C-alpha positions as CSV (number, residue, x, y, z in Angstrom):
1,M,83.7,98.8,73.5
2,V,82.7,102.2,72.6
3,A,82.7,103.8,69.4
4,D,82.0,107.9,68.9
5,G,81.6,109.0,65.8
6,M,82.8,112.3,64.3
7,G,82.5,114.4,61.4
8,G,79.1,114.9,61.2
9,H,75.8,113.0,61.9
10,A,76.0,110.5,59.0
11,V,79.6,110.0,58.4
12,G,79.9,109.7,62.3
13,D,77.3,106.9,62.3
14,Y,79.0,105.2,59.7
15,A,82.7,105.7,61.2
16,S,80.9,104.0,64.7
17,N,79.0,101.6,63.1
18,L,82.0,100.4,60.6
19,V,84.3,100.2,63.7
20,V,81.8,98.2,66.3
21,E,80.8,95.7,63.1
22,T,84.5,95.0,62.5
23,L,85.3,94.1,65.9
24,S,82.2,92.3,66.7
25,R,83.3,89.5,64.0
26,L,87.0,89.2,66.2
27,A,87.2,85.4,67.0
28,L,87.7,84.2,70.3
29,P,91.4,84.3,71.1
30,H,93.9,81.5,72.1
31,S,95.2,84.3,74.5
32,L,94.4,87.9,75.7
33,E,97.6,89.2,73.5
34,S,96.2,87.6,70.4
35,L,93.0,89.2,70.9
36,L,94.5,92.3,71.3
37,D,96.7,92.4,68.3
38,E,93.9,90.8,66.3
39,A,91.7,94.3,67.4
40,R,94.5,96.3,66.3
41,I,95.0,94.9,63.2
42,A,91.5,95.1,62.6
43,L,91.0,98.5,63.6
44,Q,93.8,99.4,60.9
45,E,91.7,98.3,58.6
46,V,89.3,100.3,59.4
47,N,91.2,103.1,59.6
48,R,92.4,102.6,56.0
49,E,88.4,101.9,55.0
50,L,87.4,105.2,56.6
51,L,90.3,107.4,54.9
52,E,89.1,105.7,51.7
53,E,85.6,106.6,52.2
54,A,86.3,110.1,53.0
55,A,88.3,110.6,49.5
56,R,85.1,108.8,47.6
57,R,82.5,110.9,49.6
58,Q,84.8,114.2,48.7
59,V,84.7,114.8,52.5
60,R,87.7,115.8,55.1
61,R,87.4,113.2,57.4
62,I,85.2,110.2,58.6
63,G,86.2,109.2,61.8
64,S,85.3,107.5,65.3
65,T,87.0,107.5,68.8
66,V,87.3,103.7,70.1
67,V,87.5,102.5,73.2
68,V,88.0,98.7,73.8
69,L,87.9,96.1,76.8
70,M,88.9,92.6,76.2
71,A,88.9,90.1,78.7
72,C,90.7,86.7,79.3
73,E,91.1,84.8,82.3
74,R,92.1,87.4,85.2
75,F,93.2,90.3,83.1
76,C,92.0,92.5,80.7
77,G,93.5,94.7,77.9
78,C,92.3,98.3,76.6
79,L,93.0,99.5,73.2
80,W,91.9,103.1,72.6
81,A,92.3,106.1,70.1
82,G,90.3,109.8,70.9
83,D,88.6,110.9,74.0
84,S,86.8,107.8,74.8
85,R,87.5,106.3,78.4
86,I,87.7,103.3,80.5
87,Y,87.3,104.0,84.1
88,L,87.5,101.2,87.0
89,Y,85.9,101.3,89.9
90,R,87.8,99.1,92.5
91,D,87.6,99.2,96.5
92,A,85.5,102.2,96.5
93,H,88.1,104.1,94.3
94,L,87.7,104.9,90.5
95,T,90.7,105.2,88.3
96,Q,90.5,106.4,84.6
97,L,92.5,103.6,83.3
98,T,92.8,105.4,79.7
99,R,94.4,108.8,79.2
100,D,92.5,111.3,76.5
101,H,94.2,112.1,72.8
102,S,92.8,115.3,73.1
103,R,94.5,118.8,72.6
104,V,93.7,119.8,76.4
105,E,95.1,116.5,77.9
106,E,98.3,117.7,76.3
107,L,98.0,120.9,77.4
108,K,97.3,119.3,80.7
109,A,100.5,116.9,80.7
110,R,102.4,120.1,79.7
111,G,101.5,121.7,82.8
112,L,99.8,124.7,80.4
113,I,96.1,124.5,82.2
114,T,94.9,122.9,85.0
115,A,92.4,119.9,85.1
116,E,89.7,122.8,86.3
117,E,90.8,124.7,83.3
118,A,90.1,122.3,80.5
119,V,86.9,121.4,81.2
120,H,86.4,125.7,79.9
121,H,89.3,125.3,77.4
122,P,88.5,126.1,73.5
123,A,89.9,123.5,72.3
124,H,88.2,120.8,74.8
125,N,86.6,118.7,72.2
126,T,89.5,119.0,70.1
127,I,90.9,115.0,69.6
128,T,94.3,114.1,68.8
129,R,93.7,110.4,67.6
130,A,90.7,108.9,66.2
131,V,90.2,105.9,63.6
132,G,90.2,107.3,60.0
133,A,91.7,110.7,61.2
134,N,95.0,109.9,60.2
135,T,96.6,107.6,57.5
136,A,98.7,106.0,60.6
137,L,96.4,105.0,63.0
138,E,98.3,105.1,66.6
139,L,96.3,103.0,69.3
140,D,97.6,103.2,73.0
141,Q,97.1,100.2,75.4
142,A,97.0,99.5,78.9
143,W,96.6,95.5,81.2
144,V,94.5,95.3,84.2
145,E,94.4,92.5,86.0
146,V,91.1,92.0,87.2
147,A,89.9,91.8,91.0
148,D,86.5,90.7,92.6
149,A,83.8,93.2,92.4
150,D,85.6,95.2,89.5
151,I,83.4,97.4,87.8
152,F,84.8,98.5,84.2
153,L,82.9,101.7,82.3
154,L,83.1,102.4,79.4
155,C,81.9,105.6,78.2
156,S,81.9,108.5,75.2
157,D,82.9,112.2,76.0
158,G,79.2,112.7,76.1
159,L,79.2,111.0,79.3
160,S,82.7,112.1,80.9
161,N,82.0,116.0,79.5
162,E,78.7,116.0,81.6
163,L,79.7,114.2,84.9
164,R,82.8,114.8,87.0
165,D,84.6,111.8,88.5
166,P,83.2,112.1,91.8
167,E,79.9,111.8,90.2
168,I,80.8,109.0,88.2
169,A,82.0,107.1,91.4
170,S,79.2,107.8,93.3
171,V,76.7,106.1,90.4
172,L,79.1,103.2,90.3
173,A,79.3,102.8,94.4
174,C,75.3,102.3,93.9
175,A,75.7,99.9,91.1
176,A,78.5,98.2,93.2
177,R,76.3,98.0,96.7
178,A,73.3,97.1,94.5
179,A,75.5,94.3,92.9
180,A,76.8,93.0,96.9
181,A,73.6,92.8,97.9
182,A,71.9,90.4,94.7
């Protein structure tokens, strides 16, 4: 999992740590579906706690992006809110499994800006979903069947804002070659 705090250093750390600690306490599941359900419930509780903490501290927002990858047998499930991502590197091809919850992603989806324009857009850091951002936490979910030699990369925007997909793919290709040689 990756949790990237927002709202300033101290409160961002508080939010991301609460997300990580809460999800780390989840029990081993009977199924992937039950684990994702438990994670969703836990994140809803964290969302409520962060809203209460923001009110207590009298700050506008204490929040965190979150991206979670959970595996059971040959399947993985993903949950996310915000602009932290999951990539899958399979058969020398990089695929972004998550879709950013951001203003620029909405503009790209509507065809109003290109991917290149999004990089330098004034709203490129404006996210539309996060744990602690709104009373109703919306989490997206995806499933993927795992194949031999798959490599998953979970990252915050700290990586995806600095490296383009071809650069990320190149690094993961090196990791794949090293793993195959081991």
